[in-house]
N, C-alpha and C positions, 0 to 999 in steps of 0.2 A: 482606693482606686478599684480594688476588686469588688467591693460592695456597690460602688457606683455603676460598674459594668453589669453586675448581676441584676440590679434593680432597674436598669435601663435609664439611668439619669445621665446619659451621655449626650443627648441632643436636646437643648433647651427650646428648640423651635417647635417641638411637640407640646410644650407647656405654655401657659399664658405669660410667664415672666422668665427672663434668663436667670434670675436668682435661684430658680428651682433646680438648676442643673447641679450635678455632683461637684464636689470640691476640686477634684482632679482636673476638671474641664473648665473651671471658671476663668483662668488666665487665657486659655484658648479663646473663649467666647468674648472676653473683653477686647483682646487684640483683633479678633475677627470683626467685631463691630466698629472699632475705632480706626484701625489701619487696613481693614479688608484683607488681612493676612493673619491667620491664627497660628502659623508655624512658630512664630516668635514665642507666643504663649506656651505652646507645647514644649519647645526647647527649654524655656525657663522653668516649667513645671518639672521636667525630667531632671534638670540641673539641681533644683531645690530638693527633689526627692533623693538624688544620689548624695548631695552634700549632707543632708540631715542623717541619712543612713550611715555615711562615713563618720560623721561626728558622734553619733550614738555608738558606733563600734569602737571608736577610740576611747570614749569615756568609759565604756564597759570594760575594755582591755586594761585601762589604767586602774580602774577600781579593782578588777579581779586580780591583777598582778601585785598591786601595792597595798591595798587596804583589806581585802578579803583574807580572813584567817591571819591577820596581823602581819602580812607580808611574807608568809612562809613560802609561797610559790616563788617569789623573787629570790629568796634565800636558796631554795632548791635549784632554781635556774642558774644562779651564780656558782653553786657548788658543782653542778653537772658540766658547765661549760668553761670553768676556770682552768688555768694552766697549773701545773704542779708547783711552779715558783710562787704562785699566789697564796698558797697555804703554808702555814708554819707548823711543822710537826718536828719536835726536837728528837735528836737521837737518844738512844737508851740512857746513857749516863751523862747527858748534857745538863740536866737539871736535877736537883736533889728531890728526894721524896717529900720533904717538908715544903719545898717551894711548889711542887705539884699539888699538894693538898691545899695550900693557900690559894692557888689559882682556881682550883675546882670549887672551893668554898666561896670565893668571890663571885664566880660565875653563877653558882646556885642562888646566892643572895640577890644578884642582879635580876634574875628571872622572877 
């Protein structure tokens, strides 16, 4: 849209064919020629631009949160926003030292 406006490809009447107009203005020109009202094409173009921008943002957000760095950002988010009841931290003498070593060893092996 910005490039079309800078290069002056907004008005196809100045050119020999309407196909030479910028991409952002093609729907407007089609509806203007067929229905004598280009506003429908302009609204459709704006809707398509906003929808594609929203879809791109959602895909980027999902990628960044869940896939980038193996989901570490999601883990950090859950830890920062979680309630105290969501995390299990045993009291000092609740488990034995051997059991704690076993849990730590298993966690290191899993990674």
